[in-house]
DSSP file (Angstrom, degrees, kcal/mol; ACC not computed):
  #  RESIDUE AA STRUCTURE BP1 BP2  ACC     N-H-->O    O-->H-N    N-H-->O    O-->H-N    TCO  KAPPA ALPHA  PHI   PSI    X-CA   Y-CA   Z-CA
    1    1 A M              0   0    0      0, 0.0     2,-0.6     0, 0.0     0, 0.0   0.000 360.0 360.0 360.0 124.3   -5.4   21.0   24.8
    2    2 A Q        -     0   0    0      2,-0.0     2,-0.5     0, 0.0     0, 0.0  -0.832 360.0-159.9 -99.9 129.0   -6.5   20.8   28.3
    3    3 A I        -     0   0    0     -2,-0.6     2,-0.8    39,-0.1     0, 0.0  -0.878  12.4-138.7-106.4 128.9   -9.7   22.6   29.3
    4    4 A N        -     0   0    0     -2,-0.5     2,-0.5     1,-0.0    -2,-0.0  -0.726  19.9-144.7 -88.6 120.9  -10.4   23.4   32.9
    5    5 A W        -     0   0    0     -2,-0.8    -1,-0.0     1,-0.0    -2,-0.0  -0.679  12.0-124.4 -88.2 133.5  -14.0   22.8   33.7
    6    6 A A    >>  -     0   0    0     -2,-0.5     4,-2.0     1,-0.1     3,-0.6  -0.347  26.5-116.3 -64.4 149.8  -15.8   25.1   36.1
    7    7 A P  H 3> S+     0   0    0      0, 0.0     4,-2.3     0, 0.0     5,-0.2   0.852 116.7  55.9 -62.5 -32.5  -17.3   23.2   39.0
    8    8 A E  H 3> S+     0   0    0      2,-0.2     4,-1.3     1,-0.2     5,-0.1   0.779 106.0  51.2 -69.3 -22.7  -20.8   24.3   37.8
    9    9 A H  H <> S+     0   0    0     -3,-0.6     4,-2.4     2,-0.2    -1,-0.2   0.878 110.9  48.6 -72.3 -39.8  -20.1   22.8   34.4
   10   10 A C  H  X S+     0   0    0     -4,-2.0     4,-2.1     1,-0.2    -2,-0.2   0.902 109.5  51.9 -67.2 -40.4  -19.1   19.6   36.1
   11   11 A E  H  X S+     0   0    0     -4,-2.3     4,-1.7     2,-0.2    -1,-0.2   0.892 110.3  48.6 -66.4 -39.0  -22.2   19.5   38.3
   12   12 A M  H  X S+     0   0    0     -4,-1.3     4,-2.8     1,-0.2    -1,-0.2   0.916 110.2  51.7 -68.0 -39.2  -24.5   20.0   35.2
   13   13 A L  H  X S+     0   0    0     -4,-2.4     4,-2.1     1,-0.2    -1,-0.2   0.889 108.0  51.3 -64.9 -34.4  -22.6   17.2   33.4
   14   14 A R  H  X S+     0   0    0     -4,-2.1     4,-1.3     2,-0.2    -1,-0.2   0.832 112.8  47.0 -64.5 -34.3  -23.2   15.0   36.4
   15   15 A E  H  X S+     0   0    0     -4,-1.7     4,-1.4     2,-0.2    -2,-0.2   0.937 110.0  51.9 -72.2 -47.0  -26.9   15.8   36.3
   16   16 A C  H  <>S+     0   0    0     -4,-2.8     5,-2.5     1,-0.2     4,-0.4   0.882 112.3  46.2 -57.8 -44.0  -27.1   15.3   32.5
   17   17 A V  H  <5S+     0   0    0     -4,-2.1     3,-0.5     1,-0.2    -1,-0.2   0.842 108.9  54.1 -69.6 -31.8  -25.5   11.8   32.8
   18   18 A A  H  <5S+     0   0    0     -4,-1.3    -1,-0.2     1,-0.2    -2,-0.2   0.758 106.2  54.6 -76.7 -22.2  -27.8   10.9   35.8
   19   19 A K  T  <5S-     0   0    0     -4,-1.4    -1,-0.2    -5,-0.1    -2,-0.2   0.540 119.6-114.3 -84.0  -8.0  -30.8   11.8   33.5
   20   20 A G  T   5 +     0   0    0     -3,-0.5    -3,-0.2    -4,-0.4    -2,-0.1   0.772  60.7 157.8  84.3  21.4  -29.5    9.3   30.9
   21   21 A M      < -     0   0    0     -5,-2.5    -1,-0.2    -6,-0.2     2,-0.1  -0.429  44.9-113.3 -73.1 155.8  -28.7   12.1   28.3
   22   22 A S     >  -     0   0    0      1,-0.1     4,-3.0    -2,-0.1     5,-0.2  -0.499  28.6-108.3 -84.3 161.8  -26.1   11.2   25.7
   23   23 A H  H  > S+     0   0    0      1,-0.2     4,-2.0     2,-0.2    20,-0.1   0.816 120.2  55.3 -64.0 -25.5  -22.8   13.1   25.8
   24   24 A S  H  > S+     0   0    0      2,-0.2     4,-2.1     1,-0.2    -1,-0.2   0.926 110.8  43.3 -65.9 -47.2  -23.7   15.0   22.8
   25   25 A E  H  > S+     0   0    0      2,-0.2     4,-2.3     1,-0.2    -2,-0.2   0.838 112.2  53.7 -70.0 -32.7  -26.9   16.2   24.3
   26   26 A A  H  X S+     0   0    0     -4,-3.0     4,-2.8     2,-0.2     5,-0.2   0.944 108.7  51.0 -67.0 -43.5  -25.2   17.0   27.6
   27   27 A A  H  X S+     0   0    0     -4,-2.0     4,-2.8    -5,-0.2    11,-0.3   0.931 111.0  47.6 -52.3 -48.1  -22.6   19.1   25.6
   28   28 A D  H  X S+     0   0    0     -4,-2.1     4,-2.1     1,-0.2    -1,-0.2   0.910 112.2  48.5 -65.5 -40.0  -25.4   21.0   24.0
   29   29 A A  H  X S+     0   0    0     -4,-2.3     4,-2.0     2,-0.2    -2,-0.2   0.915 114.2  46.5 -62.5 -46.4  -27.3   21.6   27.3
   30   30 A I  H  X S+     0   0    0     -4,-2.8     4,-2.4     1,-0.2     6,-0.3   0.898 113.8  48.4 -60.4 -45.7  -24.0   22.8   29.0
   31   31 A N  H  X>S+     0   0    0     -4,-2.8     4,-1.0    -5,-0.2     5,-0.7   0.843 111.7  49.1 -63.8 -37.3  -23.1   25.1   26.1
   32   32 A A  H  <5S+     0   0    0     -4,-2.1    -2,-0.2    -5,-0.2    -1,-0.2   0.880 116.4  43.1 -74.0 -36.0  -26.7   26.6   25.9
   33   33 A R  H  <5S+     0   0    0     -4,-2.0    -2,-0.2     1,-0.2    -3,-0.2   0.908 128.7  23.9 -75.9 -42.9  -26.7   27.3   29.7
   34   34 A F  H  <5S-     0   0    0     -4,-2.4    -2,-0.2    -5,-0.2    -1,-0.2   0.326 101.1-117.2-107.5   6.7  -23.2   28.7   30.2
   35   35 A N  T  <5 +     0   0    0     -4,-1.0     2,-0.2    -5,-0.2    -3,-0.2   0.933  67.1 140.7  60.2  46.0  -22.4   29.9   26.7
   36   36 A T      < -     0   0    0     -5,-0.7    -1,-0.2    -6,-0.3    -2,-0.0  -0.527  55.7-132.0-111.9-177.2  -19.5   27.5   26.3
   37   37 A A        +     0   0    0     -2,-0.2     2,-0.2    -3,-0.1    -9,-0.1  -0.292  40.1 158.2-133.1  47.7  -18.2   25.5   23.4
   38   38 A Y        -     0   0    0    -11,-0.3     2,-0.2     4,-0.1    -7,-0.1  -0.494  30.0-142.6 -68.2 139.2  -17.7   22.0   24.8
   39   39 A S     >  -     0   0    0     -2,-0.2     4,-2.0     1,-0.1     5,-0.2  -0.558  26.1-106.2 -96.3 171.1  -17.8   19.2   22.2
   40   40 A R  H  > S+     0   0    0      1,-0.2     4,-2.0     2,-0.2     5,-0.1   0.908 123.6  52.6 -61.5 -39.3  -19.3   15.6   22.7
   41   41 A N  H  > S+     0   0    0      1,-0.2     4,-2.5     2,-0.2    -1,-0.2   0.862 107.3  51.9 -65.6 -34.7  -15.7   14.3   23.0
   42   42 A A  H  > S+     0   0    0      1,-0.2     4,-2.5     2,-0.2    -1,-0.2   0.913 110.2  47.7 -69.2 -41.6  -14.9   16.8   25.7
   43   43 A T  H  X S+     0   0    0     -4,-2.0     4,-2.2     2,-0.2    -2,-0.2   0.858 112.0  51.0 -66.9 -36.1  -18.0   15.8   27.7
   44   44 A I  H  X S+     0   0    0     -4,-2.0     4,-2.0     2,-0.2    -2,-0.2   0.959 113.7  44.7 -62.5 -51.5  -16.9   12.0   27.2
   45   45 A G  H  X S+     0   0    0     -4,-2.5     4,-2.3     1,-0.2    -2,-0.2   0.904 114.5  47.2 -60.1 -46.0  -13.4   12.7   28.5
   46   46 A R  H  X S+     0   0    0     -4,-2.5     4,-2.0     1,-0.2    -1,-0.2   0.919 112.0  50.8 -68.5 -40.5  -14.6   14.9   31.4
   47   47 A A  H  <>S+     0   0    0     -4,-2.2     5,-2.4     1,-0.2     4,-0.4   0.861 109.9  50.4 -65.8 -36.6  -17.2   12.2   32.4
   48   48 A K  H ><5S+     0   0    0     -4,-2.0     3,-1.1     3,-0.2    -1,-0.2   0.932 112.1  47.3 -70.3 -46.0  -14.6    9.4   32.4
   49   49 A R  H 3<5S+     0   0    0     -4,-2.3    -2,-0.2     1,-0.3    -1,-0.2   0.853 111.0  50.6 -60.3 -32.0  -12.2   11.5   34.6
   50   50 A M  T 3<5S-     0   0    0     -4,-2.0    -1,-0.3    -5,-0.2    -2,-0.2   0.565 116.0-118.6 -85.5  -5.5  -15.0   12.3   36.9
   51   51 A G  T < 5 +     0   0    0     -3,-1.1    -3,-0.2    -4,-0.4    -2,-0.1   0.636  56.6 158.4  78.2  16.7  -15.8    8.4   37.1
   52   52 A L      < -     0   0    0     -5,-2.4    -1,-0.2    -6,-0.2     2,-0.1  -0.411  45.3-111.5 -70.1 145.9  -19.4    8.8   35.7
   53   53 A A        -     0   0    0      1,-0.1     2,-0.1    -2,-0.1    -1,-0.1  -0.473  37.6 -99.6 -71.8 148.0  -21.0    5.8   34.1
   54   54 A A    >   -     0   0    0      3,-0.2     3,-0.7    -2,-0.1     2,-0.4  -0.463  49.5 -96.9 -67.5 143.2  -21.5    5.9   30.3
   55   55 A S  T 3  S-     0   0    0      1,-0.2   -32,-0.1    -2,-0.1    -1,-0.1  -0.510  89.2 -26.6 -71.6 118.7  -25.2    6.8   29.4
   56   56 A G  T 3  S+     0   0    0     -2,-0.4    -1,-0.2     1,-0.1   -34,-0.0   0.543 102.4 125.7  67.5  12.4  -27.3    3.9   28.7
   57   57 A R    <   -     0   0    0     -3,-0.7    -3,-0.2     4,-0.0    -1,-0.1  -0.911  56.6-130.6-110.0 126.3  -24.4    1.6   27.6
   58   58 A P        -     0   0    0      0, 0.0     3,-0.1     0, 0.0    -3,-0.0  -0.450  16.8-128.0 -68.9 146.3  -23.9   -1.8   29.1
   59   59 A K  S    S+     0   0    0      1,-0.2     2,-0.4    -2,-0.1    -2,-0.0   0.914  97.2  23.6 -62.3 -42.2  -20.3   -2.5   30.2
   60   60 A K  S    S-     0   0    0      3,-0.0    -1,-0.2    -3,-0.0     3,-0.0  -0.988  84.8-125.6-128.4 131.0  -20.3   -5.8   28.2
   61   61 A L        -     0   0    0     -2,-0.4     2,-0.2    -3,-0.1    -4,-0.0  -0.522  36.8-106.6 -76.0 144.9  -22.6   -6.5   25.3
   62   62 A P        -     0   0    0      0, 0.0     2,-0.2     0, 0.0    -1,-0.1  -0.468  35.1-116.7 -71.4 140.1  -24.6   -9.8   25.8
   63   63 A R        -     0   0    0     -2,-0.2     2,-0.6     1,-0.1    -3,-0.0  -0.483  23.4-117.5 -71.5 143.2  -23.4  -12.7   23.7
   64   64 A M        -     0   0    0     -2,-0.2     2,-0.2     1,-0.0    -1,-0.1  -0.767  28.7-135.3 -83.6 125.4  -25.7  -14.1   21.1
   65   65 A S        -     0   0    0     -2,-0.6     2,-0.3     1,-0.1    -1,-0.0  -0.579  19.4-118.6 -82.7 141.5  -26.4  -17.7   22.0
   66   66 A Q        -     0   0    0     -2,-0.2     2,-0.4     1,-0.0    -1,-0.1  -0.620  22.8-126.0 -78.8 136.7  -26.3  -20.1   19.0
   67   67 A Q    >   -     0   0    0     -2,-0.3     3,-0.8     1,-0.2    -1,-0.0  -0.727  12.1-148.9 -82.9 133.6  -29.6  -21.9   18.2
   68   68 A I  T 3  S+     0   0    0     -2,-0.4    -1,-0.2     1,-0.2    -2,-0.0   0.884  94.6  40.0 -70.9 -37.1  -29.0  -25.5   18.2
   69   69 A N  T 3  S+     0   0    0     -3,-0.1    -1,-0.2     2,-0.1     3,-0.1   0.257  84.5 125.5 -98.3  11.4  -31.5  -26.3   15.6
   70   70 A A    <   -     0   0    0     -3,-0.8     2,-0.1     1,-0.1    -4,-0.0  -0.474  67.6-107.8 -68.8 139.1  -30.9  -23.3   13.3
   71   71 A P        -     0   0    0      0, 0.0     2,-0.3     0, 0.0    -1,-0.1  -0.408  29.5-130.1 -63.9 143.6  -30.2  -24.2    9.7
   72   72 A R        -     0   0    0     -2,-0.1     2,-0.4    -3,-0.1    -3,-0.0  -0.701  17.5-120.4 -88.8 145.6  -26.7  -23.7    8.5
   73   73 A L        -     0   0    0     -2,-0.3     2,-0.4     2,-0.0    -1,-0.0  -0.727  29.9-150.2 -79.1 131.8  -26.0  -21.8    5.3
   74   74 A L        -     0   0    0     -2,-0.4     2,-0.8     2,-0.0     3,-0.1  -0.860  19.7-115.2-106.8 148.0  -24.2  -24.0    2.9
   75   75 A N        -     0   0    0     -2,-0.4    -2,-0.0     1,-0.2     0, 0.0  -0.702  33.3-177.4 -82.9 112.7  -21.7  -22.9    0.3
   76   76 A I        +     0   0    0     -2,-0.8     2,-0.3     2,-0.1    -1,-0.2   0.622  48.0 107.5 -89.0 -12.6  -23.7  -23.8   -2.9
   77   77 A R        -     0   0    0      1,-0.1    -2,-0.1    -3,-0.1     3,-0.0  -0.459  68.5-134.0 -71.6 128.9  -20.9  -22.6   -5.2
   78   78 A E        -     0   0    0     -2,-0.3     2,-0.1     1,-0.1    -1,-0.1  -0.525  25.8-102.4 -79.5 145.6  -19.1  -25.4   -6.8
   79   79 A P        -     0   0    0      0, 0.0    -1,-0.1     0, 0.0     3,-0.1  -0.417  42.0-107.1 -63.2 140.9  -15.3  -25.4   -6.9
   80   80 A A        -     0   0    0      1,-0.1     2,-0.1    -2,-0.1    -3,-0.0  -0.462  37.8-104.4 -69.4 135.7  -13.8  -24.4  -10.2
   81   81 A P        -     0   0    0      0, 0.0     2,-0.5     0, 0.0    -1,-0.1  -0.411  33.9-120.2 -62.4 137.3  -12.3  -27.2  -12.2
   82   82 A E        -     0   0    0      1,-0.2     0, 0.0    -2,-0.1     0, 0.0  -0.634  22.7-169.7 -83.8 127.8   -8.6  -27.2  -12.1
   83   83 A S  S    S+     0   0    0     -2,-0.5    -1,-0.2     1,-0.3     0, 0.0   0.811  73.9   1.8 -89.2 -27.9   -7.1  -26.8  -15.5
   84   84 A K  S    S-     0   0    0      3,-0.0    -1,-0.3     0, 0.0     3,-0.1  -0.987  92.1 -83.6-149.9 156.4   -3.5  -27.6  -14.4
   85   85 A P        -     0   0    0      0, 0.0    -2,-0.0     0, 0.0     0, 0.0  -0.286  51.8-107.9 -63.1 136.4   -1.9  -28.5  -11.2
   86   86 A S        -     0   0    0      1,-0.1     3,-0.0    -2,-0.0    -4,-0.0  -0.317  30.3-122.1 -66.9 143.2   -1.1  -25.5   -9.1
   87   87 A T        -     0   0    0     -3,-0.1    -1,-0.1     1,-0.1    -3,-0.0  -0.733  30.1-108.4 -91.4 138.6    2.5  -24.6   -8.8
   88   88 A P    >   -     0   0    0      0, 0.0     3,-1.0     0, 0.0    -1,-0.1  -0.277  23.4-121.9 -55.5 146.8    4.0  -24.6   -5.2
   89   89 A V  T 3  S+     0   0    0      1,-0.3    -2,-0.0     3,-0.0    -3,-0.0   0.803 108.6  63.4 -65.9 -28.7    4.8  -21.2   -3.9
   90   90 A S  T 3  S+     0   0    0      2,-0.0     2,-0.4     0, 0.0    -1,-0.3   0.752  89.4  80.2 -68.2 -20.3    8.4  -22.2   -3.4
   91   91 A E    <   -     0   0    0     -3,-1.0    -4,-0.0     0, 0.0     0, 0.0  -0.693  66.7-158.0 -90.0 134.3    9.0  -22.7   -7.0
   92   92 A R        -     0   0    0     -2,-0.4     2,-0.1     3,-0.0    -2,-0.0  -0.862  21.8-113.1-108.3 144.2    9.6  -19.8   -9.3
   93   93 A P        -     0   0    0      0, 0.0     3,-0.1     0, 0.0    -1,-0.0  -0.405  45.1 -89.5 -66.9 149.2    9.0  -19.7  -13.0
   94   94 A D        -     0   0    0      1,-0.1     2,-0.1    -2,-0.1     0, 0.0  -0.354  49.4-106.7 -51.7 131.3   12.1  -19.4  -15.3
   95   95 A P        -     0   0    0      0, 0.0     2,-0.4     0, 0.0    -1,-0.1  -0.435  32.1-117.3 -67.6 145.4   12.9  -15.8  -16.0
   96   96 A V        -     0   0    0     -2,-0.1     2,-0.5    -3,-0.1    77,-0.0  -0.684  22.3-139.0 -83.5 128.1   12.1  -14.6  -19.5
   97   97 A K        -     0   0    0     -2,-0.4    77,-3.4     1,-0.0     2,-0.3  -0.767  21.9-152.1 -93.6 129.1   15.2  -13.5  -21.5
   98   98 A L  B     -A  173   0A   0     -2,-0.5     2,-0.4    75,-0.2    75,-0.2  -0.666  10.1-155.9-102.2 154.2   14.5  -10.5  -23.5
   99   99 A R        -     0   0    0     73,-1.0    73,-0.4    -2,-0.3    72,-0.3  -0.974  27.4-115.3-121.6 137.2   16.0   -9.2  -26.8
  100  100 A C    >   -     0   0    0     -2,-0.4     3,-1.2     3,-0.2     2,-0.2  -0.362  37.9 -89.8 -68.8 150.4   15.9   -5.6  -27.6
  101  101 A I  T 3  S-     0   0    0      1,-0.2    -1,-0.1    46,-0.1     3,-0.1  -0.454 102.7 -11.9 -62.4 125.3   14.0   -4.2  -30.6
  102  102 A Q  T 3  S+     0   0    0     -2,-0.2     2,-0.4     1,-0.1    -1,-0.2   0.628 106.7 115.1  59.7  20.2   16.2   -4.1  -33.8
  103  103 A I    <   -     0   0    0     -3,-1.2    -3,-0.2    44,-0.1    -1,-0.1  -0.988  44.0-172.1-121.8 120.1   19.4   -4.8  -32.0
  104  104 A M        -     0   0    0     -2,-0.4    -3,-0.0    -5,-0.1    -5,-0.0  -0.935  28.2-137.5-109.7 104.0   21.3   -8.0  -32.6
  105  105 A P        -     0   0    0      0, 0.0    29,-0.2     0, 0.0    30,-0.1  -0.171   6.0-140.2 -65.2 157.2   24.1   -7.9  -29.9
  106  106 A R        -     0   0    0     28,-3.3    28,-0.2    27,-0.2    29,-0.1   0.572  31.7-136.4 -92.9  -9.8   27.7   -8.9  -30.9
  107  107 A H        +     0   0    0     26,-0.4     2,-0.2    27,-0.3    27,-0.2   0.948  34.7 179.8  51.3  56.9   28.1  -10.7  -27.5
  108  108 A L  B     -B  133   0B   0     25,-2.2    25,-2.3     1,-0.1    -1,-0.2  -0.588  26.3-122.1 -86.0 146.3   31.6   -9.4  -26.8
  109  109 A K    >>  -     0   0    0     -2,-0.2     4,-0.9    23,-0.2     3,-0.8  -0.432  32.5-105.9 -79.0 167.0   33.5  -10.3  -23.6
  110  110 A L  T 34 S+     0   0    0     21,-0.3     3,-0.4     1,-0.3    -1,-0.1   0.844 121.2  52.3 -63.1 -33.8   34.6   -7.5  -21.5
  111  111 A T  T 34 S+     0   0    0      1,-0.2    -1,-0.3     0, 0.0    -3,-0.0   0.705 106.5  54.5 -73.6 -22.3   38.2   -7.9  -22.6
  112  112 A E  T <4 S+     0   0    0     -3,-0.8    -1,-0.2     2,-0.0    -2,-0.2   0.621  83.9 106.7 -90.2 -14.1   37.2   -7.8  -26.2
  113  113 A L     <  -     0   0    0     -4,-0.9     2,-0.2    -3,-0.4     6,-0.0  -0.412  59.5-145.4 -70.5 137.9   35.3   -4.4  -26.0
  114  114 A E    >   -     0   0    0     21,-0.1     3,-1.7    -2,-0.1    21,-0.1  -0.496  34.7 -91.6 -91.4 174.0   37.0   -1.4  -27.6
  115  115 A A  T 3  S+     0   0    0      1,-0.3    -2,-0.1    -2,-0.2    -1,-0.0   0.818 124.5  40.9 -58.0 -38.4   36.7    2.2  -26.1
  116  116 A D  T 3  S+     0   0    0     19,-0.1    22,-2.6     2,-0.0    -1,-0.3   0.086  88.5 119.3-105.9  27.2   33.6    3.2  -28.1
  117  117 A D  B <  S-D  137   0C   0     -3,-1.7    19,-0.1    20,-0.2    17,-0.1  -0.652  73.0-101.0 -87.7 146.0   31.7   -0.1  -27.9
  118  118 A C        -     0   0    0     18,-3.1    17,-1.4    -2,-0.3    26,-0.2  -0.376  26.6-159.0 -62.8 139.8   28.2   -0.4  -26.3
  119  119 A R        +     0   0    0     24,-2.4    25,-0.1    15,-0.1    -1,-0.1   0.124  39.3 140.3-111.9  22.3   28.5   -1.8  -22.8
  120  120 A Y        -     0   0    0     23,-0.2    14,-1.9     1,-0.1     2,-0.2  -0.498  50.0-130.8 -59.4 124.0   24.8   -3.1  -22.4
  121  121 A P  E     -C  133   0B   0      0, 0.0     2,-0.4     0, 0.0    12,-0.2  -0.576  22.7-169.0 -87.8 147.2   25.2   -6.5  -20.6
  122  122 A Y  E     -C  132   0B   0     10,-3.1    10,-2.8    -2,-0.2     2,-0.1  -0.985  52.4  -0.6-127.4 139.7   23.6   -9.8  -21.6
  123  123 A G        +     0   0    0     -2,-0.4     8,-0.2     8,-0.2     7,-0.1  -0.343  61.2 118.7  85.3-164.0   23.5  -12.9  -19.5
  124  124 A G        +     0   0    0      6,-0.5     7,-0.1     2,-0.1     4,-0.1   0.565  47.1 117.9  75.0  16.2   24.8  -13.5  -16.0
  125  125 A D        +     0   0    0      5,-0.2     2,-0.3     2,-0.1     6,-0.0   0.851  69.6  51.2 -80.3 -28.1   21.3  -14.3  -14.7
  126  126 A A  S >  S-     0   0    0      4,-0.1     3,-1.8     1,-0.1     2,-0.1  -0.714 106.3 -85.1 -99.6 155.3   22.2  -17.9  -13.7
  127  127 A D  T 3  S+     0   0    0     -2,-0.3     3,-0.1     1,-0.3    -1,-0.1  -0.399 114.4   6.7 -56.2 127.6   25.2  -19.0  -11.6
  128  128 A G  T 3  S+     0   0    0      1,-0.3     2,-0.3    -2,-0.1    -1,-0.3   0.351  90.9 139.7  83.3  -7.2   28.2  -19.3  -13.8
  129  129 A E    <   -     0   0    0     -3,-1.8    -1,-0.3     1,-0.1     2,-0.1  -0.543  56.0-112.7 -73.3 128.6   26.5  -18.0  -16.9
  130  130 A A        -     0   0    0     -2,-0.3     2,-0.5    -3,-0.1    -6,-0.5  -0.344  19.9-134.2 -64.9 141.3   28.9  -15.7  -18.9
  131  131 A I        +     0   0    0     -8,-0.2   -21,-0.3    -7,-0.1     2,-0.3  -0.852  27.5 179.7 -98.0 126.6   28.2  -12.0  -19.2
  132  132 A T  E     - C   0 122B   0    -10,-2.8   -10,-3.1    -2,-0.5     2,-0.3  -0.772  16.9-132.1-122.7 170.1   28.6  -10.6  -22.7
  133  133 A F  E     -BC 108 121B   0    -25,-2.3   -25,-2.2    -2,-0.3   -26,-0.4  -0.864  20.0-117.2-125.9 155.2   28.1   -7.0  -24.0
  134  134 A C        -     0   0    0    -14,-1.9   -28,-3.3    -2,-0.3   -27,-0.3   0.955  35.0-167.0 -53.3 -60.8   26.2   -5.5  -27.0
  135  135 A G        +     0   0    0    -17,-1.4   -21,-0.1     1,-0.3    -1,-0.1   0.440  35.0 133.1  83.6   0.5   29.4   -4.2  -28.7
  136  136 A H  S    S-     0   0    0      1,-0.2   -18,-3.1   -19,-0.1    -1,-0.3  -0.380  73.5 -71.8 -79.1 162.6   27.7   -1.9  -31.3
  137  137 A P  B     -D  117   0C   0      0, 0.0     9,-0.4     0, 0.0   -20,-0.2  -0.275  58.3-113.7 -58.4 136.4   29.1    1.7  -31.6
  138  138 A Q        -     0   0    0    -22,-2.6     7,-0.3     7,-0.2     2,-0.2  -0.324  22.4-112.9 -71.0 152.5   28.3    4.0  -28.6
  139  139 A R    >   -     0   0    0      5,-3.4     3,-1.6     1,-0.1     2,-0.2  -0.552  50.6 -87.2 -75.0 154.7   26.0    7.0  -28.8
  140  140 A E  T 3  S+     0   0    0      1,-0.3    -1,-0.1    -2,-0.2     3,-0.1  -0.483 114.6  12.8 -70.5 132.1   27.9   10.2  -28.2
  141  141 A G  T 3  S+     0   0    0      1,-0.3     2,-0.3    -2,-0.2    -1,-0.3   0.601 116.6  86.3  78.5  18.2   28.1   11.0  -24.5
  142  142 A S  S <  S-     0   0    0     -3,-1.6    -1,-0.3     2,-0.1     4,-0.1  -0.909  73.5-132.9-138.4 162.4   26.9    7.5  -23.4
  143  143 A S  S    S+     0   0    0     -2,-0.3   -24,-2.4    -3,-0.1     2,-0.3   0.361  88.3  69.2 -96.1   4.9   28.1    4.1  -22.7
  144  144 A Y  S    S-     0   0    0    -26,-0.2    -5,-3.4   -25,-0.1    -2,-0.1  -0.811  84.7-108.6-121.2 163.3   25.4    2.6  -24.8
  145  145 A C     >  -     0   0    0     -7,-0.3     4,-2.7    -2,-0.3     5,-0.2  -0.253  50.8 -92.4 -76.9 177.1   24.5    2.4  -28.4
  146  146 A I  H  > S+     0   0    0     -9,-0.4     4,-2.2     1,-0.2     5,-0.2   0.914 124.7  48.1 -60.4 -44.2   21.4    4.4  -29.5
  147  147 A G  H  > S+     0   0    0      1,-0.2     4,-1.3     2,-0.2    -1,-0.2   0.913 115.5  41.2 -64.5 -43.9   19.0    1.6  -29.0
  148  148 A H  H  > S+     0   0    0      2,-0.2     4,-2.2     1,-0.2     5,-0.2   0.836 109.6  62.0 -73.0 -29.3   20.1    0.6  -25.5
  149  149 A F  H  X S+     0   0    0     -4,-2.7     4,-2.3     1,-0.2     5,-0.4   0.940 109.9  39.6 -59.9 -44.8   20.4    4.3  -24.6
  150  150 A H  H  X S+     0   0    0     -4,-2.2     4,-1.2     1,-0.2    -1,-0.2   0.780 111.9  57.3 -75.3 -20.8   16.7    4.7  -25.1
  151  151 A L  H  < S+     0   0    0     -4,-1.3    -1,-0.2    -5,-0.2    -2,-0.2   0.845 116.6  34.4 -70.6 -33.6   15.9    1.4  -23.6
  152  152 A T  H  < S+     0   0    0     -4,-2.2    -2,-0.2    -5,-0.1    -3,-0.2   0.792 129.8  31.8 -90.3 -29.6   17.7    2.5  -20.4
  153  153 A R  H  < S-     0   0    0     -4,-2.3    -3,-0.2    -5,-0.2    -2,-0.2   0.844  90.5-152.2 -99.1 -38.7   16.8    6.2  -20.3
  154  154 A G     <  -     0   0    0     -4,-1.2     7,-0.1    -5,-0.4    -3,-0.1  -0.100  38.2 -48.7  82.9 165.2   13.4    6.5  -22.0
  155  155 A P  S    S+     0   0    0      0, 0.0     2,-0.0     0, 0.0    11,-0.0  -0.201  96.7  29.5 -71.4 163.9   12.1    9.4  -23.9
  156  156 A G  S    S-     0   0    0      4,-0.1     2,-0.0     5,-0.1    -3,-0.0  -0.160  92.0 -39.8  86.4-173.0   12.3   13.0  -22.5
  157  157 A T     >  -     0   0    0      1,-0.1     4,-2.0    -2,-0.0     5,-0.2  -0.189  58.9-100.7 -79.5 174.5   14.5   15.0  -20.2
  158  158 A A  H  > S+     0   0    0      2,-0.2     4,-1.9     1,-0.2     5,-0.1   0.886 124.6  50.1 -66.3 -36.2   16.0   13.9  -17.0
  159  159 A S  H  > S+     0   0    0      2,-0.2     4,-1.5     1,-0.2    -1,-0.2   0.924 111.4  49.6 -65.1 -45.7   13.2   15.7  -15.0
  160  160 A E  H  > S+     0   0    0      1,-0.2     4,-2.1     2,-0.2    -1,-0.2   0.884 110.9  48.3 -68.6 -32.0   10.6   14.0  -17.1
  161  161 A R  H  < S+     0   0    0     -4,-2.0    -1,-0.2     1,-0.2    -2,-0.2   0.869 110.5  51.5 -71.1 -35.7   12.1   10.6  -16.7
  162  162 A A  H  < S+     0   0    0     -4,-1.9    -1,-0.2     1,-0.2    -2,-0.2   0.788 113.3  46.3 -71.3 -25.7   12.3   11.1  -13.0
  163  163 A A  H  < S+     0   0    0     -4,-1.5    -2,-0.2     1,-0.2    -1,-0.2   0.864 118.7  37.3 -77.0 -45.5    8.6   12.1  -12.9
  164  164 A V  S  < S-     0   0    0     -4,-2.1    -1,-0.2    -5,-0.2     2,-0.1  -0.958  80.9-132.6-117.8 116.1    7.2    9.3  -15.1
  165  165 A P        -     0   0    0      0, 0.0     2,-0.3     0, 0.0    -3,-0.1  -0.441  25.9-116.8 -67.5 142.1    8.4    5.8  -15.0
  166  166 A V        -     0   0    0     -5,-0.1     2,-0.6    -2,-0.1   -12,-0.0  -0.633  20.0-146.0 -75.3 130.1    9.2    4.1  -18.3
  167  167 A A        -     0   0    0     -2,-0.3     2,-0.3     2,-0.0    -1,-0.0  -0.912  13.3-158.9 -98.1 119.7    7.1    1.1  -19.1
  168  168 A L        -     0   0    0     -2,-0.6     2,-0.4   -17,-0.0   -17,-0.0  -0.663   6.3-152.3 -96.3 148.2    9.0   -1.5  -21.1
  169  169 A R        -     0   0    0     -2,-0.3     2,-0.5     0, 0.0    -2,-0.0  -0.957  20.2-110.6-125.4 147.7    7.1   -4.1  -23.1
  170  170 A L        +     0   0    0     -2,-0.4     3,-0.1     1,-0.2   -70,-0.1  -0.643  36.6 169.8 -79.2 121.1    8.1   -7.6  -24.1
  171  171 A V        -     0   0    0     -2,-0.5     2,-0.3   -72,-0.3    -1,-0.2   0.819  66.0  -5.9 -96.3 -44.9    8.8   -7.8  -27.8
  172  172 A E        -     0   0    0    -73,-0.4   -73,-1.0   -71,-0.0     2,-0.5  -0.948  61.5-133.3-156.4 130.4   10.3  -11.3  -28.1
  173  173 A A  B      A   98   0A   0     -2,-0.3   -75,-0.2   -75,-0.2   -77,-0.0  -0.738 360.0 360.0 -89.0 132.5   11.4  -13.9  -25.7
  174  174 A A              0   0    0    -77,-3.4    -1,-0.1    -2,-0.5   -76,-0.1   0.439 360.0 360.0 -68.1 360.0   14.8  -15.4  -26.3
């Protein structure tokens, strides 16, 4: 929003800056005299456009010189003893293979699956590792058995599942 400043307002701003008033004080003085509503930021912007120097602020702050004989603070905290060698960032830990609760998969190949067998996959994590499938009877209207259906879908309706992510917990590592 561009505000056109009246010449008398600009002149008063020039006088306020010359007196060393802050931009906030200048805005208050102009507003009181001319019944206007200029903000501090408006006076800062107008002063910059008019080429007026900032009130009482040096262009560059002086650098703090370092004292040569000043005592240095030392880190008195001792390093923690290393319990085990740190693993390089490039190495990844082996993935944990999970097993579902109360479901012992039949580990059927894709070609061995019947039309009503659970299609929940196992394996295939490593290159060349075979992918097998659960193979238990499917839940009606699903490609998975009851256990895998609930594992993949979670409780509640579709809108409830979309709103709240399902947290899975590790029961047993294979």
